[in-house]
N, C-alpha and C positions, 0 to 999 in steps of 0.2 A: 440563428440556424433553427429549425423546426424542432419538435422533440424527436419526430422519426429519424431525422438525418444525425441528430445528437446521439440518439439510441445505437445507430450504426457505427458511428465513430467511437462509441463508448466499447462496442463489441470489439472491433478490430484493434484498439488501443491495449485493451488486457489480453487479448489473443496474439499480440506481437505483429500481425501481419505487416511486412513491409517496416518493421520499426527500425529506428536509428537511436543511438545513445550516443550523447557527447556530455561534456562536463558542462555543469551549471554551477551558478554561486549564489548563495545566500549568507547573510551575515550571522546573524542573532538566533540561538535557538528558540523555538517556538515558546510562546508564554505557558502552554500547558506544562512545562517542565520546571517550571521556577520552584516546585516544591520537590524537587529531586534532591538527596542529600548532597550530591556534588555536581558541580556545574557541568552540564552536557556540553560535547563538542561533536563536529560534524565527522563521521568515521568516512563517509563516502557521499558522494552526489552525482547526480546524472540528470541530463535533459532528453526526455524522450519525445522523439518525433515519430509521427506516421504519414507516409506519402510525402514527407516534406513539411507537414503541419507540425508545429510546437504545439504538444498537448499539454504536456506537465512536466514540471521539475520536480525531482524526489531527494530526500536526504536521509541518511541513517543516522540518527544522532544517538549518544552513547555517552556513559561516563567512564567506561573501560572498553579498551578494542574489542570487539564482538569477533571471535575467530570465524573462519570459513566452515569448520566440521563444529557442530555444536552451538551454532548460533542460536538455536532455539531453546537453550538453557541461560540465557542471558536476557536482562531489562533492556529495552531500548524503544525508541520511538522513530517512526516512519513518517515523514512529511511530505505530502503531494502538494503542490502550488499548481493549479490548472491554468493553463493559457487560453482555455477556450471552455465554452458551456458544454456540458455534458449530462444527460438524465439520471437521475441517481438510482432509479430502478435498474437501468442498463448498465449502471456500473457494478451494482449489485448481483445481477445476473450472471454477467461475464466472471466475476470474482468467483462465483459458484463453479462455474465450468473449468476457471484455471486452478481452484483447489481441489477439484477431482484429478489433476494431474499429480497432486501429492498421495493421495490415498482413496480407495473405495468408501464413498459416502452413502448410506442407505438413504432410502426416501424420506423416512420421519425426520432423520438428522439433517437432509438437505433443505426439508421445509424450514425446519425451526432456524437454521442457518441464513436462509435467505432471508427470512422474515427479520432476522437480526439485523442483517446488513441493510435491510430497505429502511429500517430505523435509523440506522447510522450515517446513510448517505444520502443527503438530500441532492436535488438538481445543484448543479455547480454553475458557477460562472466564470469568466475570465477573472484571476486575481483571487478567487479564492482557494481556502487552505484546507484539507483534511488531514487529519493527524491521527496516526493510531499508534497507542502505547502498547509493548508488548510487557506483561507481568509473567514470567515465565511458570511453567505449571500451574498457573493459576487462570489468566484471562486476557481478553483484549478489550481496551477502552479507546473509544473513538469520540473525535471532537470535528467540529465543522465552524472554523474560523474562530476559534478559542473557545467555543460554547460546547458542553458535552451533548453529545446524541445517542450515545448506547454503549453499556457496559456487557460483553459477552462472557460470562464466567464459566468458559468451557475451554481447557487447556488444548483441547485436540483442534477447536475452532481457530484458536489462536496460532497454533503451530501451522496450519493448513492455511490460513488467511495470509500471515506474513512471508509464508514459504510461496507465495504468488511471486515474490521478489527476490527471496532470499536462499530458497532451496536449491540442491543440485539438479533438480528435476523442473525449475523455472522454464517457461517459455522465452525468457529474455536473459539468456546466459552473461551478454556483454552488461546488460544493466545491473546483475547480480556482482560481476567483477567489479564494476565501479562504485557499487555499495560497500562490498566487503573486501576487494582485493582479490578476490578466487580467481584463480586460473582459469581459462577458457576451456 
């Protein structure tokens, strides 16, 4: 798949155009969670498809249940395992568009957030894993196949980024329901 085609797919994936969600399964918590004080468990999981193509599986890892309301006040990890190649920059750019669904973001902040996400999200291939750790009120930390890629010490960024999947304003309410058990 060419980079331009990957870019288009990444844009459509995060936009949710024609998306379908169904349950997916993965057994063990990601290794990034090994130093958590309590064992992590999957609260919810889903498979995201776009126009019938399996794009990624996503899981919400927690040590205690994360509520539908107040999810941003809890520590958790969101793990995406890709089923196809996508350009990292396109993932970052579309993430910013989706983050703007959560709140207004001024130009200076948007530029800083995009730069952080470009560092955090390399190009991915089928089987690659991106994991984001939410440290409530503090930061977001990102990993690619278990290797750290970026820390973003901005609580507003962290809430907006993870809100792509978990906020009531998400473009993918069925995915949110699968992860949190939220009503549609």
